[in-house]
Residue frames as qw, qx, qy, qz and C-alpha x, y, z in Angstrom:
[[0.449, 0.763, 0.269, -0.380, 5.02, -12.37, 0.09],
 [0.688, 0.298, 0.401, 0.526, 6.04, -12.57, -3.56],
 [0.257, -0.226, 0.088, 0.936, 7.58, -9.37, -4.98],
 [0.091, -0.332, -0.562, -0.752, 4.68, -8.80, -7.39],
 [0.415, -0.675, -0.599, -0.111, 2.12, -9.04, -4.61],
 [0.456, -0.482, -0.263, 0.700, 4.25, -6.79, -2.43],
 [0.115, -0.016, 0.260, 0.959, 4.25, -4.09, -5.10],
 [0.266, -0.478, -0.640, -0.540, 0.52, -4.55, -5.70],
 [0.471, -0.651, -0.545, 0.241, -0.21, -4.22, -1.97],
 [0.359, -0.365, -0.077, 0.856, 1.99, -1.16, -1.73],
 [0.013, 0.195, 0.451, 0.871, 0.30, 0.43, -4.76],
 [0.365, -0.615, -0.629, -0.304, -3.13, -0.07, -3.22],
 [0.476, -0.595, -0.383, 0.522, -1.92, 1.42, 0.09],
 [0.245, -0.163, 0.150, 0.944, -0.58, 4.44, -1.80],
 [0.066, -0.442, -0.629, -0.635, -3.92, 4.79, -3.60],
 [0.338, -0.729, -0.574, 0.160, -5.54, 5.87, -0.33],
 [0.389, -0.262, -0.100, 0.878, -3.35, 8.97, -0.21],
 [0.008, -0.289, -0.386, -0.876, -5.43, 11.00, -2.68],
 [0.449, -0.631, -0.548, -0.315, -8.66, 10.48, -0.71],
 [0.594, -0.541, -0.377, 0.461, -6.96, 11.14, 2.63],
 [0.311, -0.084, 0.054, 0.945, -5.35, 14.34, 1.35],
 [0.188, -0.465, -0.472, -0.725, -8.73, 15.45, 0.00],
 [0.556, -0.654, -0.513, -0.017, -10.22, 14.85, 3.46],
 [0.537, -0.353, -0.234, 0.729, -7.42, 16.90, 5.05],
 [0.166, 0.933, 0.317, 0.036, -8.34, 19.92, 2.91],
 [0.437, -0.694, 0.216, 0.530, -4.72, 21.08, 2.68],
 [0.431, 0.822, -0.253, -0.273, -2.74, 22.72, -0.13],
 [0.892, 0.348, -0.261, 0.122, -0.17, 20.76, -2.17],
 [0.297, 0.598, -0.544, 0.508, 2.84, 22.13, -0.28],
 [0.515, -0.449, 0.462, -0.565, 1.29, 21.44, 3.12],
 [0.964, -0.009, 0.098, -0.248, 0.21, 17.90, 2.25],
 [0.803, 0.439, -0.338, 0.222, 3.49, 16.95, 0.61],
 [0.110, 0.614, -0.560, 0.545, 5.61, 18.37, 3.43],
 [0.571, -0.393, 0.478, -0.540, 3.69, 16.85, 6.34],
 [0.978, 0.076, -0.040, -0.192, 3.20, 13.41, 4.78],
 [0.700, 0.433, -0.441, 0.358, 7.00, 13.15, 4.51],
 [0.076, -0.585, 0.503, -0.632, 7.74, 14.77, 7.88],
 [0.749, -0.314, 0.315, -0.491, 5.43, 12.44, 9.83],
 [0.970, 0.173, -0.168, -0.039, 6.92, 9.40, 8.10],
 [0.349, 0.685, -0.555, 0.317, 10.50, 10.15, 9.19],
 [0.443, -0.508, 0.602, -0.429, 10.26, 8.82, 12.77],
 [0.914, -0.006, 0.356, -0.192, 8.90, 5.32, 11.93],
 [0.793, 0.571, -0.182, 0.110, 11.22, 5.07, 8.94],
 [0.075, 0.736, -0.584, 0.334, 14.20, 5.96, 11.14],
 [0.680, -0.339, 0.571, -0.311, 13.29, 3.13, 13.53],
 [0.937, 0.280, 0.199, -0.070, 12.98, 0.66, 10.66],
 [0.565, 0.733, -0.327, 0.190, 16.22, 1.86, 9.07],
 [0.244, -0.698, 0.604, -0.298, 18.12, 1.48, 12.34],
 [0.799, -0.164, 0.546, -0.189, 17.16, -2.19, 12.49],
 [0.833, 0.547, -0.050, -0.067, 18.37, -2.83, 8.93],
 [0.754, -0.359, 0.352, 0.422, 21.69, -4.57, 8.36],
 [0.687, 0.559, 0.261, 0.385, 24.28, -3.49, 5.84],
 [0.492, -0.266, -0.023, 0.828, 25.94, -0.37, 7.23],
 [0.116, 0.722, 0.143, -0.667, 25.67, 3.27, 6.24],
 [0.657, 0.701, 0.266, 0.081, 25.04, 4.49, 2.71],
 [0.574, -0.135, 0.207, 0.781, 28.05, 5.65, 0.74],
 [0.016, 0.456, -0.028, -0.889, 28.23, 9.05, -0.92],
 [0.177, 0.028, -0.671, -0.720, 26.84, 7.97, -4.30],
 [0.218, -0.439, -0.871, -0.041, 23.91, 6.21, -2.66],
 [0.103, -0.590, -0.450, 0.662, 23.09, 9.29, -0.58],
 [0.079, 0.321, -0.293, -0.897, 23.20, 11.52, -3.66],
 [0.211, -0.161, -0.827, -0.495, 20.92, 9.14, -5.54],
 [0.202, -0.536, -0.788, 0.226, 18.46, 9.04, -2.64],
 [0.042, -0.524, -0.196, 0.828, 18.41, 12.83, -2.31],
 [0.161, 0.164, -0.518, -0.824, 17.70, 13.18, -6.02],
 [0.228, -0.324, -0.889, -0.231, 14.93, 10.57, -5.83],
 [0.140, -0.573, -0.617, 0.520, 13.35, 12.51, -2.96],
 [0.059, 0.414, -0.098, -0.903, 13.44, 15.74, -4.95],
 [0.227, -0.020, -0.731, -0.643, 11.75, 13.97, -7.87],
 [0.198, -0.449, -0.865, 0.102, 9.09, 12.52, -5.57],
 [0.036, -0.573, -0.362, 0.735, 8.31, 15.99, -4.23],
 [0.124, 0.278, -0.399, -0.865, 8.17, 17.34, -7.77],
 [0.203, -0.224, -0.881, -0.365, 5.75, 14.62, -8.81],
 [0.162, -0.548, -0.744, 0.346, 3.46, 15.26, -5.84],
 [0.016, -0.557, -0.153, 0.816, 3.42, 19.03, -6.23],
 [0.136, 0.222, -0.532, -0.805, 3.06, 19.14, -10.02],
 [0.159, -0.293, -0.910, -0.247, 0.36, 16.48, -10.13],
 [0.087, -0.615, -0.634, 0.461, -1.72, 18.30, -7.49],
 [0.045, 0.487, -0.106, -0.866, -1.28, 21.54, -9.43],
 [0.129, 0.042, -0.744, -0.655, -2.43, 19.85, -12.66],
 [0.023, -0.450, -0.885, 0.114, -5.62, 18.56, -11.03],
 [0.065, 0.687, 0.371, -0.622, -6.88, 22.10, -10.62],
 [0.098, 0.519, -0.373, -0.763, -6.01, 22.98, -14.22],
 [0.418, 0.195, -0.690, -0.557, -7.16, 20.01, -16.31],
 [0.836, -0.221, -0.042, -0.500, -9.04, 17.84, -13.83],
 [0.598, -0.443, 0.657, -0.122, -8.22, 14.71, -11.88],
 [0.902, 0.278, 0.323, -0.065, -8.98, 12.39, -14.81],
 [0.665, 0.712, -0.131, 0.183, -6.66, 13.72, -17.48],
 [0.080, -0.804, 0.538, -0.242, -3.90, 14.58, -14.99],
 [0.754, -0.306, 0.565, -0.134, -4.00, 11.01, -13.65],
 [0.885, 0.427, 0.172, 0.067, -3.74, 9.59, -17.16],
 [0.425, 0.821, -0.295, 0.240, -0.73, 11.78, -17.98],
 [0.350, -0.694, 0.584, -0.233, 1.06, 11.03, -14.71],
 [0.820, -0.131, 0.552, -0.081, 0.62, 7.31, -15.27],
 [0.687, 0.673, -0.271, -0.044, 2.56, 7.50, -18.49],
 [0.301, -0.644, 0.696, -0.096, 5.23, 6.10, -16.15],
 [0.871, 0.048, 0.478, -0.106, 4.03, 2.68, -17.33],
 [0.765, 0.613, 0.047, 0.194, 5.77, 3.50, -20.61],
 [0.150, 0.899, -0.326, 0.252, 8.53, 5.81, -19.38],
 [0.609, -0.616, 0.491, -0.094, 10.03, 3.66, -16.59],
 [0.896, 0.058, 0.394, 0.198, 10.91, 0.67, -18.81],
 [0.567, 0.769, 0.001, 0.295, 12.31, 3.08, -21.41],
 [0.167, -0.875, 0.401, -0.215, 14.57, 4.67, -18.76],
 [0.772, -0.380, 0.509, -0.001, 15.64, 1.20, -17.55],
 [0.855, 0.387, 0.256, 0.231, 16.39, 0.14, -21.12],
 [0.368, 0.868, -0.133, 0.306, 18.37, 3.30, -21.88],
 [0.266, -0.806, 0.463, -0.254, 20.36, 3.28, -18.62],
 [0.566, -0.389, 0.717, -0.120, 20.78, -0.45, -17.93],
 [0.377, 0.271, -0.750, -0.471, 19.92, -2.08, -21.26],
 [0.404, 0.066, 0.819, -0.403, 17.17, -3.97, -19.46],
 [0.089, -0.114, -0.796, -0.588, 15.14, -5.89, -22.06],
 [0.513, 0.147, 0.307, -0.788, 11.38, -5.39, -22.38],
 [0.298, 0.092, 0.942, 0.123, 9.37, -8.49, -23.24],
 [0.220, -0.205, -0.603, -0.739, 6.59, -8.77, -25.80],
 [0.337, -0.532, -0.770, 0.105, 4.28, -9.82, -22.96],
 [0.198, -0.450, -0.310, 0.814, 4.79, -6.39, -21.41],
 [0.119, 0.077, -0.349, -0.926, 3.62, -4.62, -24.57],
 [0.347, -0.371, -0.781, -0.363, 0.50, -6.79, -24.54],
 [0.337, -0.545, -0.625, 0.445, -0.16, -5.83, -20.92],
 [0.097, -0.311, -0.023, 0.945, 0.35, -2.14, -21.72],
 [0.214, -0.138, -0.590, -0.766, -2.13, -2.41, -24.59],
 [0.403, -0.497, -0.765, -0.070, -4.64, -3.75, -22.07],
 [0.392, -0.570, -0.496, 0.525, -4.10, -1.40, -19.14],
 [0.167, -0.096, 0.078, 0.978, -3.55, 2.00, -20.78],
 [0.310, -0.388, -0.496, -0.713, -7.13, 2.15, -22.13],
 [0.547, -0.530, -0.638, 0.111, -8.20, 0.98, -18.68],
 [0.362, -0.317, -0.281, 0.830, -6.43, 3.91, -17.02],
 [0.070, -0.126, -0.286, -0.947, -8.11, 6.34, -19.41],
 [0.474, -0.452, -0.606, -0.452, -11.55, 4.86, -18.70],
 [0.566, -0.465, -0.582, 0.354, -11.02, 4.56, -14.93],
 [0.271, -0.192, -0.168, 0.928, -9.93, 8.18, -14.67],
 [0.220, 0.732, 0.571, -0.299, -13.17, 9.26, -16.30],
 [0.131, -0.360, 0.344, 0.857, -11.61, 11.10, -19.22],
 [0.477, 0.618, 0.612, -0.128, -14.38, 12.26, -21.52],
 [0.489, 0.454, 0.344, 0.661, -12.46, 14.63, -23.76],
 [0.090, -0.972, -0.218, 0.017, -12.60, 18.40, -24.07],
 [0.408, 0.754, -0.254, 0.447, -9.93, 21.10, -24.25],
 [0.759, -0.482, -0.202, 0.388, -7.08, 21.00, -21.75],
 [0.032, -0.985, 0.150, 0.075, -5.06, 24.02, -20.76],
 [0.650, 0.573, -0.411, 0.284, -1.47, 24.15, -21.94],
 [0.136, -0.630, 0.576, -0.503, -0.27, 24.81, -18.40],
 [0.810, -0.246, 0.379, -0.373, -2.12, 21.80, -16.97],
 [0.943, 0.319, -0.093, 0.018, -0.80, 19.50, -19.66],
 [0.412, 0.650, -0.496, 0.402, 2.75, 20.71, -19.07],
 [0.391, -0.544, 0.548, -0.502, 2.45, 20.29, -15.30],
 [0.923, -0.078, 0.268, -0.264, 1.02, 16.76, -15.57],
 [0.849, 0.460, -0.219, 0.144, 3.62, 15.72, -18.13],
 [0.175, 0.657, -0.563, 0.469, 6.43, 17.06, -15.95],
 [0.660, -0.397, 0.460, -0.442, 4.90, 15.18, -13.02],
 [0.983, 0.159, 0.029, -0.088, 5.03, 11.97, -15.08],
 [0.602, 0.590, -0.416, 0.341, 8.70, 12.57, -15.82],
 [0.201, -0.597, 0.567, -0.531, 9.43, 13.21, -12.13],
 [0.860, -0.188, 0.292, -0.373, 7.46, 10.11, -11.16],
 [0.931, 0.327, -0.156, 0.051, 9.30, 7.94, -13.66],
 [0.382, 0.622, -0.514, 0.451, 12.71, 9.19, -12.57],
 [0.476, -0.501, 0.492, -0.529, 11.78, 8.66, -8.93],
 [0.960, -0.036, 0.145, -0.235, 10.70, 5.07, -9.59],
 [0.798, 0.463, -0.315, 0.224, 13.88, 4.29, -11.46],
 [0.145, 0.601, -0.559, 0.552, 16.13, 5.75, -8.74],
 [0.694, -0.387, 0.354, -0.493, 14.05, 4.07, -6.03],
 [0.990, 0.121, -0.049, -0.046, 14.66, 0.71, -7.69],
 [0.587, 0.552, -0.426, 0.411, 18.37, 1.45, -7.98],
 [0.196, -0.609, 0.491, -0.591, 18.50, 2.32, -4.29],
 [0.841, -0.272, 0.277, -0.377, 17.13, -1.09, -3.31],
 [0.828, 0.395, -0.398, -0.008, 19.79, -3.16, -5.01],
 [0.356, 0.482, -0.658, 0.456, 22.32, -3.18, -2.16],
 [0.580, -0.338, -0.723, 0.164, 20.16, -4.51, 0.68],
 [0.214, -0.268, -0.418, 0.841, 19.80, -1.13, 2.43],
 [0.023, -0.567, -0.611, -0.552, 16.38, -0.19, 1.17],
 [0.353, -0.810, -0.456, 0.102, 15.13, 1.34, 4.41],
 [0.445, -0.513, 0.022, 0.734, 18.18, 3.54, 4.88],
 [0.214, 0.109, 0.484, 0.842, 17.95, 4.79, 1.31],
 [0.145, -0.650, -0.632, -0.396, 14.20, 5.38, 1.57],
 [0.395, -0.731, -0.346, 0.435, 14.67, 7.36, 4.79],
 [0.299, -0.332, 0.220, 0.867, 16.98, 9.74, 2.91],
 [0.050, 0.365, 0.662, 0.652, 14.49, 9.88, 0.02],
 [0.257, -0.760, -0.592, -0.069, 11.68, 10.91, 2.37],
 [0.393, -0.650, -0.141, 0.634, 13.81, 13.49, 4.19],
 [0.248, -0.084, 0.418, 0.870, 14.84, 15.01, 0.86],
 [0.067, -0.535, -0.681, -0.496, 11.22, 15.13, -0.31],
 [0.325, -0.776, -0.473, 0.262, 10.21, 16.89, 2.92],
 [0.341, -0.492, 0.078, 0.797, 12.87, 19.58, 2.47],
 [0.119, 0.109, 0.571, 0.805, 11.99, 20.16, -1.21],
 [0.171, -0.651, -0.696, -0.250, 8.26, 20.28, -0.40],
 [0.337, -0.721, -0.323, 0.511, 8.88, 22.80, 2.37],
 [0.243, -0.324, 0.275, 0.872, 10.84, 25.04, 0.01],
 [0.006, 0.296, 0.695, 0.656, 8.27, 24.67, -2.77],
 [0.210, -0.718, -0.658, 0.088, 5.48, 25.50, -0.34],
 [0.253, -0.668, -0.110, 0.691, 7.13, 28.79, 0.52],
 [0.165, -0.223, 0.491, 0.826, 7.67, 29.50, -3.19],
 [0.414, 0.141, -0.229, -0.870, 4.02, 29.28, -4.15],
 [0.440, -0.094, -0.849, -0.277, 2.59, 25.77, -3.78],
 [0.612, -0.559, -0.143, -0.541, 0.81, 26.64, -0.54],
 [0.542, 0.047, -0.715, 0.439, 2.23, 25.94, 2.91],
 [0.511, -0.663, 0.011, -0.547, 0.39, 26.15, 6.21],
 [0.330, 0.301, -0.795, 0.410, 2.53, 25.10, 9.16],
 [0.220, 0.078, 0.726, -0.647, -0.53, 25.11, 11.46],
 [0.322, -0.112, -0.652, -0.678, -3.30, 23.47, 9.39],
 [0.674, -0.290, 0.135, -0.666, -5.31, 22.37, 12.44],
 [0.429, -0.298, 0.828, -0.202, -5.58, 19.12, 14.35],
 [0.813, 0.342, 0.380, -0.279, -8.13, 17.53, 12.01],
 [0.623, 0.723, -0.285, -0.086, -5.88, 18.10, 9.00],
 [0.059, -0.629, 0.762, -0.143, -2.85, 16.89, 10.97],
 [0.685, -0.084, 0.670, -0.274, -4.70, 13.69, 11.83],
 [0.831, 0.512, 0.148, -0.160, -5.50, 12.92, 8.19],
 [0.430, 0.776, -0.459, 0.046, -1.93, 13.66, 7.15],
 [0.376, -0.481, 0.770, -0.186, -0.59, 11.32, 9.83],
 [0.817, 0.187, 0.517, -0.177, -2.72, 8.56, 8.30],
 [0.659, 0.735, -0.147, -0.067, -1.36, 9.49, 4.85],
 [0.042, 0.746, -0.657, 0.100, 2.19, 9.24, 6.20],
 [0.534, -0.267, 0.779, -0.189, 1.66, 5.82, 7.78],
 [0.790, 0.352, 0.470, -0.177, -0.52, 4.24, 5.09],
 [0.673, 0.739, 0.011, 0.031, 1.07, 5.69, 1.98],
 [0.189, 0.859, -0.454, 0.140, 4.51, 6.98, 2.82],
 [0.358, -0.509, 0.762, -0.178, 5.64, 4.25, 5.24],
 [0.711, 0.071, 0.687, -0.135, 3.66, 1.08, 4.45],
 [0.722, 0.643, 0.216, -0.136, 2.86, 1.69, 0.79],
 [0.429, 0.836, -0.343, 0.011, 6.07, 3.16, -0.57],
 [0.326, -0.582, 0.742, -0.070, 8.29, 1.01, 1.63],
 [0.790, 0.149, 0.590, -0.070, 6.65, -2.10, 0.17],
 [0.657, 0.753, 0.028, -0.018, 7.22, -0.68, -3.30],
 [0.085, 0.848, -0.520, 0.051, 10.84, 0.24, -2.54],
 [0.544, -0.397, 0.734, -0.086, 11.55, -3.20, -1.07],
 [0.745, 0.209, 0.633, -0.037, 9.98, -5.28, -3.83],
 [0.575, 0.790, -0.017, -0.211, 10.55, -3.39, -7.09],
 [0.012, 0.707, -0.683, -0.185, 14.28, -4.26, -7.23],
 [0.441, -0.113, 0.890, -0.011, 13.21, -7.91, -7.43],
 [0.600, 0.574, 0.542, -0.129, 10.98, -7.37, -10.48],
 [0.427, 0.291, 0.425, 0.743, 11.53, -6.31, -14.07],
 [0.016, 0.242, 0.143, -0.960, 10.84, -2.57, -14.32],
 [0.334, -0.127, -0.568, -0.742, 8.09, -3.25, -16.89],
 [0.469, -0.414, -0.779, -0.031, 6.15, -5.47, -14.45],
 [0.283, -0.390, -0.487, 0.729, 6.60, -3.03, -11.58],
 [0.095, 0.090, -0.149, -0.980, 5.35, -0.14, -13.71],
 [0.429, -0.271, -0.662, -0.552, 2.20, -2.04, -14.69],
 [0.457, -0.422, -0.742, 0.251, 1.44, -3.09, -11.12],
 [0.169, -0.272, -0.309, 0.895, 1.63, 0.50, -9.98],
 [0.252, -0.216, -0.434, -0.838, -1.36, 1.27, -12.20],
 [0.411, -0.495, -0.763, 0.063, -3.38, -0.23, -9.35],
 [0.215, -0.278, -0.357, 0.865, -2.87, 3.12, -7.60],
 [0.255, 0.020, -0.173, -0.951, -5.21, 5.20, -9.83],
 [0.518, -0.273, -0.716, -0.381, -7.75, 2.36, -9.86],
 [0.434, -0.366, -0.695, 0.442, -7.67, 2.15, -6.06],
 [0.044, -0.173, -0.186, 0.966, -8.09, 5.91, -5.84],
 [0.389, -0.141, -0.452, -0.790, -11.19, 5.78, -8.05],
 [0.567, -0.345, -0.743, -0.091, -12.75, 3.00, -5.96],
 [0.373, -0.334, -0.552, 0.667, -11.93, 4.67, -2.63],
 [0.087, 0.007, -0.052, -0.995, -13.28, 7.96, -3.93],
 [0.508, -0.283, -0.561, -0.589, -16.59, 6.24, -4.58],
 [0.613, -0.370, -0.683, 0.148, -16.68, 4.50, -1.20],
 [0.416, -0.358, -0.407, 0.730, -15.40, 7.33, 1.01],
 [0.014, -0.245, 0.025, 0.969, -16.27, 10.54, -0.82],
 [0.492, 0.520, 0.570, -0.403, -19.45, 9.32, -2.49],
 [0.229, 0.522, -0.481, -0.666, -18.14, 9.76, -6.03],
 [0.846, 0.250, 0.375, -0.284, -20.22, 7.60, -8.38],
 [0.333, -0.292, 0.760, 0.476, -18.46, 5.28, -10.79],
 [0.628, 0.462, -0.150, -0.608, -19.73, 5.40, -14.36],
 [0.961, 0.154, 0.224, -0.042, -19.92, 2.22, -16.46],
 [0.645, 0.663, -0.286, 0.250, -16.78, 3.24, -18.43],
 [0.147, -0.711, 0.574, -0.379, -14.90, 3.73, -15.14],
 [0.829, -0.231, 0.453, -0.232, -15.96, 0.29, -13.94],
 [0.903, 0.420, 0.017, 0.087, -14.77, -1.18, -17.23],
 [0.328, 0.783, -0.419, 0.323, -11.47, 0.68, -16.90],
 [0.485, -0.577, 0.574, -0.320, -10.92, -0.66, -13.39],
 [0.942, 0.033, 0.318, -0.106, -11.58, -4.18, -14.66],
 [0.744, 0.621, -0.163, 0.186, -9.05, -3.76, -17.49],
 [0.063, 0.762, -0.532, 0.365, -6.33, -2.46, -15.18],
 [0.689, -0.390, 0.538, -0.290, -6.95, -5.22, -12.64],
 [0.954, 0.263, 0.144, -0.013, -6.80, -7.80, -15.44],
 [0.541, 0.719, -0.333, 0.283, -3.49, -6.37, -16.60],
 [0.260, -0.682, 0.571, -0.375, -2.12, -6.41, -13.07],
 [0.874, -0.156, 0.421, -0.188, -3.13, -10.04, -12.61],
 [0.863, 0.490, -0.042, 0.116, -1.53, -10.93, -15.95],
 [0.247, 0.778, -0.465, 0.343, 1.68, -9.18, -14.87],
 [0.507, -0.541, 0.579, -0.340, 1.79, -11.00, -11.52],
 [0.919, 0.026, 0.374, -0.122, 1.31, -14.37, -13.22],
 [0.643, 0.697, -0.316, 0.021, 4.08, -13.90, -15.75],
 [0.902, -0.061, -0.234, 0.357, 7.27, -15.92, -15.22],
 [0.383, 0.456, -0.236, 0.768, 9.31, -12.72, -14.82],
 [0.377, -0.638, 0.085, -0.666, 7.08, -11.51, -12.02],
 [0.877, -0.425, -0.017, -0.223, 7.30, -14.65, -9.93],
 [0.910, -0.097, -0.043, 0.401, 11.00, -15.33, -10.04],
 [0.336, -0.773, 0.157, 0.515, 14.09, -13.29, -9.20],
 [0.630, 0.775, -0.032, 0.039, 15.71, -11.62, -12.20],
 [0.842, -0.216, 0.126, 0.477, 19.31, -12.06, -13.07],
 [0.476, 0.412, 0.164, 0.760, 20.04, -8.85, -14.90],
 [0.204, -0.921, -0.309, -0.123, 19.05, -5.22, -14.37],
 [0.050, -0.930, 0.257, -0.257, 21.00, -2.87, -12.16],
 [0.757, 0.192, -0.519, 0.347, 24.46, -4.12, -11.23],
 [0.642, -0.653, -0.228, 0.330, 26.03, -4.01, -7.80],
 [0.078, -0.960, 0.181, 0.198, 28.36, -1.11, -7.04],
 [0.199, -0.663, 0.641, 0.331, 31.38, -1.17, -9.31],
 [0.535, 0.083, 0.817, 0.197, 30.04, -3.94, -11.55],
 [0.182, 0.178, -0.497, -0.829, 29.13, -3.70, -15.21],
 [0.735, 0.164, 0.235, -0.614, 25.53, -4.48, -16.28],
 [0.362, -0.075, 0.904, 0.214, 25.06, -7.99, -17.53],
 [0.423, 0.273, -0.339, -0.795, 23.27, -8.46, -20.82],
 [0.107, 0.113, 0.987, 0.037, 21.34, -11.67, -20.21],
 [0.226, -0.325, -0.619, -0.678, 17.72, -12.11, -21.20],
 [0.297, -0.491, -0.783, 0.241, 16.03, -12.04, -17.82],
 [0.050, -0.620, -0.131, -0.772, 15.95, -8.28, -17.09],
 [0.478, -0.474, -0.633, 0.383, 15.63, -6.90, -13.61],
 [0.170, 0.129, -0.207, 0.955, 14.56, -3.87, -11.87],
 [0.073, -0.612, -0.285, -0.734, 11.19, -0.23, -11.10],
 [0.381, -0.263, 0.257, -0.848, 6.55, 3.46, -8.14]]
């Protein structure tokens, strides 16, 4: 599987999480904690079979921080949904399409191509339309929570990409997930809602979330994003909100409006354009350097949820 298609498949697998969590009927803290907890066992098996040895101290620290950012994204985004609605909160969180390449440029001097800006101009209106944003006042608190979620999401994606550069993606991702579980547990106790006995039906849905989104989806993203420019990876991850809209219609009976259908078409067109670009189909030669090496400043760019 080509890296671009791997990220696209992972993004679509992750898109099922919102619907599955809705079906579980659990609070943000409960959903975030259990989706990470249930993913630890299969991830541990996969990590054990991975070659390359144990992570060093800097890699462990980076993975722990990425896990904390993932938990922050999940908790803040869910909080924002109740304050400004799923549409506007989804749009704000997916500002990662702009933020991730900026972080990669600032930290690694990774170049951003003109093609990427053309893709962004295509898909950002699509995200707005697909999310069903129709305007109206938004609470200050909801806007702040969603914007902070976007920052957490972007930082998580950048660190996730960095953690996959040394051929020990599964080991790093196992630490990321364990860290996210611990942070979610603490946040649940501090006010984000935590029920340690949510019932067997809820547990069943959260097990599916863990396998589909946390293991299959995010592991595909973690494995393939280091082989793509961060700009391309960020665009492909916009398939997640589109997939969530479509699944919401199919599973929860939510009706898609004509603007939402148009938005989905725009995002899908942007994703296809990104996958067909030369940068998306070939390994990059720049981006994040190996441990102890200085970043190279060639024109290919490499790296990104």
